[in-house]
N, C-alpha and C positions, 0 to 999 in steps of 0.2 A: 439547864437551870431555869431557863425562861418558862418551860412547860411546868415545872414544879411551882414556880412563883405564881403563874397564871391559875394554878389549881389550889391556891391558898396556903402553900407551904412556905415556911421561912427558910431561906437557904443561906448558909455560911460557907464560903469557899476559901480555901487556903492555897497558897502558891507553893508551899513545900511542907515536908513531913514534920519538921521541928515546930513550925507555926501551928500545925494541926494538933500536935501533941500538947503544946501549951494551951490551946483553946479547949481541948477535951478536959484538961486538968482544972479549968476555971468554970466550965459551963456544962450543963447536961444536954445531951442530944437524943432525939427519938430514934434516929437512924444515921449511920455513917456510911457513905460511899467512899471506898478506899482503893486507889489504884496501886497495883503492885510496883509499877515503875515510877518512882518519885525521887526528887532531889534529896540529898542528905541521908535519910534513912530509907531503906527499901520498904515496900509495903508490908512484907512479912514481919520485919522488926517493929514497924510502927504498930501493926496489929497486936503484937506481943505486949508492947508498952501500953497501948490503950486498954488491954485486958487487965493489966495491973491496976489501972485507975478505975475502970468501970467494967465489971464482969458481966453486966446484963445488957448493955447497949447493943442493939442489932447492928450488924456490919455486913455490908454487901461489898465484896471484893471484885474489882473491875480488872480484867486482864485480857490481853490479846493472845496470851500464851497459856492455855488451860493445862498443859502438861509440864509446866515449868517447875524447876526446883524451888523457886520462891513460893509458889502456890503449895507445894508439898510441905515446905517449912511452916507456912501459915496454918495448915491443918493441925499442927501440933499444939496450937494455942486455943483451940475451941471451935465451936461451930460458927459458920457464916454462910451467907448466900454468895454464889458466884455468878457474875454477869460477864459474859464473854463478848468482847468487842468484835465487830460493831454491834450496837444495840440501838433500839429506837426510843424515842421519848415515851411511847406507850409502855415499853418494858420498864422504864424507870418509874413511871406512875404506878404500874402494877406492883413493883417492889414496895413502893411507899404505901400503897393500899394494903398489901399483905401484912406489912409490919404494923400498920395502923390498926388493923383488925385484931392482931395479936395483943396489942397494947390495950385496946378497948375491952377485950375479953379477959384481961388480967393475966395474960400469959407472959408478960415481960418480967 
């Protein structure tokens, strides 16, 4: 998060999936980083519910288990970027820049 804030990004962090879902229902986000392993709702279910609220927001799913059933379930709910743990702050910034360029080019 620090590297994002140092690069001019506004960051909102949630401690569990229900808080995240509530926040997405109240506010627009340019990009969502979503971990598959979360308290209350798993990341696949949260992804499905976010898609009901906002079909267009770019989502990067974070996982240490790229072959997991949760990731396979998430794929049923639309496209997303996958970031496999561990990753560097440069990779996070690259994801933000990629989605930012899509937004600037009207691809969102």
